[in-house]
C-alpha positions as CSV (number, residue, x, y, z in Angstrom):
1,X,0.0,0.0,0.0
2,X,2.9,2.3,0.8
3,X,4.3,1.8,-2.7
4,X,1.0,2.6,-4.3
5,X,0.7,5.8,-2.2
6,X,4.2,6.9,-3.3
7,X,3.3,6.2,-6.9
8,X,0.1,8.3,-6.6
9,X,2.1,11.2,-5.1
10,X,4.6,11.0,-7.9
11,X,1.9,10.9,-10.6
12,X,0.1,13.9,-9.0
13,X,3.4,15.8,-8.9
14,X,4.1,14.9,-12.6
15,X,0.7,16.2,-13.7
16,X,1.2,19.5,-11.9
17,X,4.7,19.7,-13.4
18,X,3.4,19.1,-16.9
19,X,1.0,22.1,-16.6
20,X,3.4,24.9,-17.5
21,X,2.3,28.6,-17.5
22,X,2.2,28.5,-21.3
23,X,0.1,25.4,-21.5
24,X,-2.4,26.9,-19.0
25,X,-2.5,30.1,-21.1
26,X,-3.1,28.0,-24.3
27,X,-5.9,26.1,-22.6
28,X,-7.5,29.3,-21.5
29,X,-7.3,30.8,-25.0
30,X,-8.7,27.7,-26.5
31,X,-11.7,27.8,-24.1
32,X,-12.4,31.4,-24.9
33,X,-12.2,30.7,-28.7
34,X,-14.5,27.6,-28.5
35,X,-17.0,29.6,-26.4
36,X,-17.1,32.5,-28.8
37,X,-15.5,35.0,-26.4
38,X,-13.7,36.8,-29.3
39,X,-12.2,39.7,-27.4
40,X,-10.8,37.4,-24.7
41,X,-9.6,34.8,-27.2
42,X,-7.8,37.5,-29.3
43,X,-6.0,38.9,-26.3
44,X,-5.0,35.5,-25.0
45,X,-3.7,34.3,-28.3
46,X,-1.8,37.6,-28.7
47,X,0.0,36.8,-25.4
48,X,0.8,33.3,-26.8
49,X,2.2,34.7,-30.0
50,X,4.3,37.1,-28.1
51,X,5.8,34.2,-26.3
52,X,6.3,32.1,-29.4
53,X,6.1,34.3,-32.5
54,X,6.9,31.5,-34.9
55,X,3.8,29.4,-34.0
56,X,1.2,29.8,-36.7
57,X,-2.0,28.6,-34.9
58,X,-2.3,31.6,-32.5
59,X,-2.1,34.0,-35.5
60,X,-4.9,32.1,-37.4
61,X,-7.2,32.2,-34.4
62,X,-6.4,35.8,-33.7
63,X,-7.4,36.6,-37.3
64,X,-10.7,34.7,-36.9
65,X,-11.5,36.3,-33.6
66,X,-10.8,39.7,-35.0
67,X,-12.9,39.0,-38.1
68,X,-15.8,37.9,-35.9
69,X,-15.5,41.2,-34.1
70,X,-15.3,43.1,-37.5
71,X,-11.8,44.2,-36.7
72,X,-10.6,44.2,-40.3
73,X,-7.6,46.4,-39.6
74,X,-6.4,44.2,-36.8
75,X,-6.7,41.0,-38.8
76,X,-4.6,42.4,-41.6
77,X,-2.0,43.6,-39.1
78,X,-1.9,40.1,-37.5
79,X,-1.1,38.5,-40.9
80,X,1.7,41.1,-41.5
81,X,3.1,40.3,-38.0
82,X,3.1,36.5,-38.8
83,X,4.9,37.1,-42.1
84,X,7.4,39.4,-40.4
85,X,8.3,36.4,-38.1
86,X,8.8,34.2,-41.1
87,X,5.6,32.2,-40.6
88,X,4.6,30.7,-44.0
89,X,1.4,32.2,-45.5
90,X,-0.4,28.8,-45.8
91,X,0.5,27.9,-42.2
92,X,-1.8,30.7,-41.1
93,X,-4.4,30.7,-43.8
94,X,-5.2,27.0,-43.8
95,X,-6.1,26.8,-40.1
96,X,-8.0,30.1,-40.5
97,X,-10.0,28.6,-43.4
98,X,-10.7,25.5,-41.3
99,X,-11.9,27.6,-38.3
100,X,-14.1,29.7,-40.5
101,X,-15.8,26.6,-42.0
102,X,-16.2,25.0,-38.6
103,X,-18.0,28.2,-37.4
104,X,-20.2,28.0,-40.6
105,X,-18.9,31.4,-41.5
106,X,-16.8,30.7,-44.7
107,X,-17.5,34.2,-45.9
108,X,-15.2,35.6,-43.2
109,X,-12.3,33.7,-44.8
110,X,-13.2,35.0,-48.2
111,X,-13.6,38.6,-47.1
112,X,-10.3,38.4,-45.2
113,X,-8.5,37.2,-48.4
114,X,-10.0,39.9,-50.5
115,X,-9.1,42.6,-48.0
116,X,-5.6,41.2,-47.5
117,X,-5.0,41.3,-51.2
118,X,-5.8,45.0,-51.2
119,X,-3.7,45.7,-48.0
120,X,-0.7,43.6,-49.1
121,X,-0.6,43.8,-52.9
122,X,2.6,41.9,-53.1
123,X,0.6,38.8,-52.0
124,X,-1.8,39.3,-54.9
125,X,-1.0,36.1,-56.8
126,X,-0.7,33.8,-53.8
127,X,-4.1,35.1,-52.6
128,X,-5.6,34.6,-56.1
129,X,-4.5,31.0,-55.9
130,X,-6.2,30.5,-52.5
131,X,-9.4,32.3,-53.7
132,X,-9.5,30.0,-56.7
133,X,-9.4,27.0,-54.3
134,X,-12.0,28.6,-52.1
135,X,-14.4,29.3,-55.0
136,X,-13.9,25.8,-56.4
137,X,-14.7,24.3,-53.0
138,X,-17.8,26.5,-52.9
139,X,-18.8,25.4,-56.4
140,X,-19.0,28.9,-57.8
141,X,-18.6,28.6,-61.6
142,X,-18.5,32.3,-62.3
143,X,-15.6,33.0,-59.9
144,X,-13.9,29.8,-60.7
145,X,-13.8,31.1,-64.3
146,X,-12.6,34.6,-63.3
147,X,-9.8,33.3,-61.1
148,X,-8.7,30.6,-63.5
149,X,-8.2,33.2,-66.2
150,X,-6.1,35.2,-63.7
151,X,-3.9,32.2,-63.3
152,X,-3.6,31.7,-67.0
153,X,-2.6,35.3,-67.5
154,X,0.5,34.6,-65.4
155,X,1.1,31.1,-66.8
156,X,-0.8,30.1,-70.0
157,X,0.4,26.5,-69.5
158,X,-1.3,26.1,-66.1
159,X,-3.2,22.9,-66.7
160,X,-4.8,23.0,-63.2
161,X,-6.5,26.4,-64.2
162,X,-7.6,24.9,-67.5
163,X,-9.1,21.9,-65.7
164,X,-10.9,24.2,-63.4
165,X,-12.3,26.1,-66.4
166,X,-13.5,22.8,-67.8
167,X,-15.2,22.0,-64.5
168,X,-16.8,25.4,-64.3
169,X,-18.1,25.0,-67.9
170,X,-19.6,21.6,-67.1
171,X,-21.3,23.1,-64.1
172,X,-23.1,25.6,-66.4
173,X,-23.9,22.9,-69.0
174,X,-21.4,24.2,-71.6
175,X,-20.0,20.9,-72.9
176,X,-18.4,22.5,-75.9
177,X,-16.3,24.9,-73.8
178,X,-15.4,22.1,-71.4
179,X,-14.2,20.0,-74.3
180,X,-12.2,22.8,-75.7
181,X,-10.4,23.4,-72.3
182,X,-9.6,19.7,-72.0
183,X,-8.2,19.6,-75.5
184,X,-6.0,22.6,-74.6
185,X,-4.7,20.5,-71.7
186,X,-3.8,17.7,-74.0
187,X,-1.8,20.1,-76.2
188,X,0.4,20.7,-73.1
189,X,0.1,17.2,-71.5
190,X,-0.8,14.6,-74.2
191,X,-0.8,11.7,-71.8
192,X,-3.1,13.2,-69.2
193,X,-5.2,10.2,-68.3
194,X,-7.9,12.0,-66.4
195,X,-8.5,14.4,-69.3
196,X,-8.5,11.7,-71.9
197,X,-11.0,9.7,-69.8
198,X,-13.2,12.8,-69.2
199,X,-13.3,13.6,-73.0
200,X,-14.1,10.0,-73.9
201,X,-16.9,9.9,-71.3
202,X,-18.3,13.3,-72.1
203,X,-18.3,12.8,-75.9
204,X,-19.6,9.2,-75.8
205,X,-23.2,10.2,-76.5
206,X,-22.6,13.1,-79.0
207,X,-19.4,12.3,-80.9
208,X,-18.7,8.6,-80.5
209,X,-15.8,8.5,-83.0
210,X,-13.9,11.2,-81.1
211,X,-14.8,9.6,-77.8
212,X,-13.4,6.2,-79.0
213,X,-10.1,7.9,-80.0
214,X,-9.7,9.5,-76.6
215,X,-10.8,6.3,-74.9
216,X,-8.1,4.3,-76.7
217,X,-5.4,6.8,-75.8
218,X,-6.5,6.5,-72.2
219,X,-6.6,2.7,-72.2
220,X,-3.1,2.7,-73.5
221,X,-2.1,4.3,-70.2
222,X,-4.4,2.4,-67.9
223,X,-7.2,-0.2,-68.1
224,X,-10.8,1.0,-67.4
225,X,-13.9,-1.1,-67.9
226,X,-16.1,2.0,-68.7
227,X,-13.7,3.1,-71.4
228,X,-13.6,-0.4,-72.8
229,X,-17.3,-0.2,-73.2
230,X,-17.1,3.0,-75.1
231,X,-14.7,1.3,-77.5
232,X,-17.0,-1.7,-78.0
233,X,-18.0,-2.3,-81.6
234,X,-15.4,0.0,-83.1
């Protein structure tokens, strides 16, 4: 029994020792954030970022807390501070995006990106890339098209942007435009299996001869029962 008592004392001591001032502060900040106490959460995470200015999560949560309080000047300044401490842009933006979606307020992430682009114009292209991802996730064909064209203006061989244009065209029912974008991708990347398969499948009911040509090119790369059926009889 004495041995058990000693072990319990050591365990209790270990638990108290593990709770450092910083971990207690982080737990308090997390509670404030989860409970929607935005002013308190912002202040507590600022203290944490002062202690460890290279840690990205406090910046992300400060930004969300500030956006929830409509403190747009503060959130932009927080991003600048993170960058000044060599914190990668995505290391802050990705958890900020996740938190915004968790709160069911994705628009605060979108609005923050748009404002940040105006405030820090040197980030214009990286922000365009992230806005394109956001609008693709939100299934917004008009903005997917706009931002894909921005990507292509900087790099006409951007096959991801062309693929997004094709996806946006399909969402609006413009099969001809989608087909044209896919064919542009093949000019750049002739062995793109996904594009060959998409063309074969999309054209199967309207232009079977072309569909079969694309299906055979895809099948030369990888077997696929659906593409085999397209080729059946020809």
